[in-house]
C-alpha positions as CSV (number, residue, x, y, z in Angstrom):
1,M,72.5,81.1,128.8
2,Y,76.1,82.4,128.9
3,K,77.8,81.3,132.2
4,V,80.1,83.9,133.6
5,S,81.5,82.0,136.6
6,E,81.1,78.8,138.6
7,V,82.1,78.1,142.1
8,K,82.0,74.6,143.8
9,D,82.3,74.0,147.5
10,K,81.6,70.6,149.2
11,D,78.0,69.7,148.1
12,V,76.9,72.9,146.4
13,V,77.6,74.7,143.1
14,L,77.0,78.4,142.5
15,K,76.7,79.5,138.8
16,I,76.4,83.0,137.6
17,Y,74.9,83.7,134.2
18,V,74.3,86.8,132.0
19,D,70.6,87.7,132.4
20,E,69.5,87.8,128.7
21,D,65.9,88.7,129.6
22,S,66.6,91.6,132.0
23,E,64.2,94.4,132.2
24,S,65.1,97.9,131.0
25,P,65.6,100.0,134.1
26,R,63.8,102.8,132.3
27,N,60.6,100.8,133.1
28,W,61.2,101.4,136.8
29,D,59.9,104.3,138.9
30,N,62.8,106.7,138.1
31,L,63.3,110.2,139.3
32,G,64.7,111.4,136.0
33,T,63.3,111.5,132.5
34,M,65.7,110.4,129.8
35,V,65.1,112.0,126.4
36,C,67.2,110.7,123.4
37,W,67.4,110.8,119.7
38,H,69.3,108.3,117.5
39,S,68.9,107.2,113.9
40,R,69.4,103.5,114.7
41,Y,68.6,102.9,118.4
42,N,65.6,103.5,120.5
43,L,67.1,104.9,123.7
44,G,65.9,106.3,127.0
45,D,62.2,106.9,127.8
46,P,59.4,107.1,125.1
47,H,58.8,110.7,123.9
48,N,57.3,112.5,120.9
49,Y,59.8,115.4,120.6
50,R,60.9,115.8,117.0
51,D,64.2,117.3,117.9
52,P,66.0,119.2,120.7
53,D,64.3,122.5,119.9
54,D,60.9,120.8,120.2
55,F,62.0,119.3,123.6
56,W,63.1,122.7,125.0
57,F,59.8,124.3,123.8
58,Y,57.5,121.7,125.4
59,L,59.5,121.4,128.6
60,A,59.5,125.2,129.0
61,E,55.8,125.2,128.3
62,E,55.3,122.5,131.0
63,I,57.3,124.3,133.6
64,S,55.8,127.8,132.9
65,G,52.3,126.5,132.4
66,S,51.9,129.1,129.6
67,T,52.0,128.4,125.9
68,Y,51.9,132.2,125.2
69,R,54.8,132.9,127.4
70,T,56.8,130.1,125.9
71,E,56.1,131.3,122.4
72,Q,57.4,134.7,123.2
73,M,60.8,133.2,124.1
74,T,63.6,132.7,121.7
75,P,65.0,129.1,121.4
76,R,68.0,130.1,123.6
77,Q,65.7,131.7,126.2
78,R,63.6,128.5,126.4
79,E,66.7,126.4,127.0
80,E,68.0,128.9,129.7
81,Y,64.6,129.0,131.3
82,V,64.5,125.2,131.5
83,R,68.0,125.0,132.9
84,K,67.0,127.4,135.7
85,N,63.9,125.4,136.6
86,A,65.2,121.8,136.1
87,I,68.3,119.8,136.9
88,I,69.5,118.4,133.6
89,L,72.5,116.4,132.5
90,P,73.7,115.6,129.0
91,L,73.8,112.0,127.7
92,Y,76.6,110.7,125.6
93,L,76.6,107.4,123.8
94,Y,79.7,105.3,122.8
95,D,78.9,103.0,120.0
96,H,81.6,100.5,119.3
97,S,81.1,96.7,119.6
98,G,78.3,97.6,122.0
99,L,76.6,100.6,123.6
100,T,77.8,102.6,126.6
101,M,76.1,105.7,128.0
102,R,77.3,108.3,130.5
103,T,76.8,112.0,131.4
104,Y,80.2,113.3,130.2
105,P,82.0,113.0,126.8
106,F,84.0,110.0,125.7
107,S,87.6,110.5,124.5
108,C,86.8,109.0,121.1
109,P,84.8,111.5,119.0
110,W,84.4,109.1,116.1
111,D,82.3,106.5,117.9
112,S,80.6,108.8,120.4
113,M,78.1,111.6,120.4
114,Q,75.6,113.4,122.6
115,V,72.2,111.8,122.2
116,G,70.0,113.7,124.6
117,W,69.5,114.6,128.2
118,I,68.2,113.3,131.5
119,Y,66.3,115.8,133.6
120,V,64.0,116.3,136.5
121,T,62.1,119.6,137.1
122,K,62.7,121.4,140.4
123,A,59.0,121.2,141.0
124,K,59.2,117.4,141.0
125,V,62.4,117.5,143.2
126,R,60.5,119.6,145.8
127,E,57.6,117.2,145.7
128,E,59.8,114.0,145.9
129,Y,62.1,115.3,148.6
130,G,59.6,117.2,150.6
131,V,61.5,120.5,150.5
132,K,60.5,124.1,149.8
133,R,63.7,125.0,148.1
134,V,66.3,123.1,146.0
135,T,69.5,123.9,147.8
136,K,73.0,123.1,146.7
137,K,72.9,120.0,148.9
138,V,69.6,118.8,147.5
139,R,70.9,119.5,143.9
140,E,74.0,117.4,144.5
141,R,71.8,114.5,145.8
142,V,69.6,114.7,142.8
143,I,72.6,114.8,140.4
144,A,73.9,111.7,142.1
145,V,70.6,109.9,141.6
146,L,70.4,110.9,137.9
147,E,74.0,109.7,137.3
148,A,73.2,106.4,139.0
149,E,70.1,106.0,136.8
150,V,72.4,106.5,133.7
151,E,74.9,104.1,135.0
152,T,72.3,101.4,135.6
153,Y,70.8,102.0,132.1
154,S,74.3,101.8,130.6
155,Q,74.8,98.4,132.3
156,W,71.6,97.2,130.7
157,L,72.7,98.5,127.3
158,E,76.0,96.7,127.7
159,G,74.4,93.4,128.8
160,D,76.0,93.8,132.2
161,V,73.1,92.2,134.0
162,Y,73.3,88.8,135.8
163,G,71.6,86.1,137.7
164,F,72.7,83.2,139.9
165,V,71.6,79.5,140.1
166,L,72.5,77.5,143.2
167,E,72.5,73.7,142.9
168,D,73.7,70.7,144.7
169,T,76.3,68.5,143.1
170,Q,73.6,66.3,141.6
171,G,72.2,69.3,139.7
172,N,69.1,69.8,141.9
173,H,67.9,73.4,142.2
174,I,68.4,75.1,145.6
175,D,68.0,78.8,144.8
176,S,68.1,81.3,142.0
177,C,67.4,84.9,141.3
178,W,68.0,87.3,138.3
179,G,68.3,91.0,137.5
180,F,71.5,92.1,139.2
181,Y,73.2,95.1,137.4
182,G,77.0,95.2,137.4
183,T,79.7,92.8,138.5
184,D,80.1,93.8,142.1
185,W,78.4,90.7,143.5
186,M,78.5,91.9,147.1
187,E,77.0,95.3,146.2
188,N,74.7,94.8,143.3
189,G,72.0,93.1,145.5
190,M,73.0,89.5,144.8
191,A,74.4,89.0,148.3
192,D,71.1,90.1,149.7
193,H,69.1,87.6,147.7
194,I,71.2,84.4,147.9
195,L,70.5,82.1,150.9
196,E,72.6,83.4,153.8
197,E,74.4,80.1,154.4
198,Y,75.7,80.2,150.8
199,R,76.6,83.9,150.7
200,Y,80.3,83.1,151.2
201,L,80.4,81.6,147.8
202,L,80.1,85.0,146.2
203,E,83.4,86.0,147.7
204,K,85.0,83.2,145.8
205,V,83.6,84.3,142.4
206,A,86.5,85.4,140.1
């Protein structure tokens, strides 16, 4: 295990490690569906779409509930129809000494490209949020959730996932927990899982 930091205080030692066995956040109960294509990496959620045109066709068919209606649309009309009936964000991948993903382009065109989309249908939004209409306010909330899902997934791609081990000075185990995404120790959930009397040690982590 790769140790990121170690803090000693009196009779206790806090060690933070990279979580090398972390679970992909795409296995969680996510709001969005992440569809990607890449020649070397298996990214996002599992799917059987051959290419983007295939994706737009079947998503339009799913939303409309009609194969015939979907077949009468041009490829551009299908995409426009989906965008009217779903909240969808592009996914960009930066591939240089590691992988990073986000919903807007990177400044370096040589090592980055759009690899797909993350989306949620408005029908699902209405169901999940218990609303009859997807207002601007609801849409903004959903976009924030989708962006957060991409950020967490990117942290996993980057190996930016950690765990802590709490021991006494003799090396005896006191507490441990794994699966914390990002290096904000007070906000990534680590502070909520460490024993309260030792929480102050996180504030001393470099």
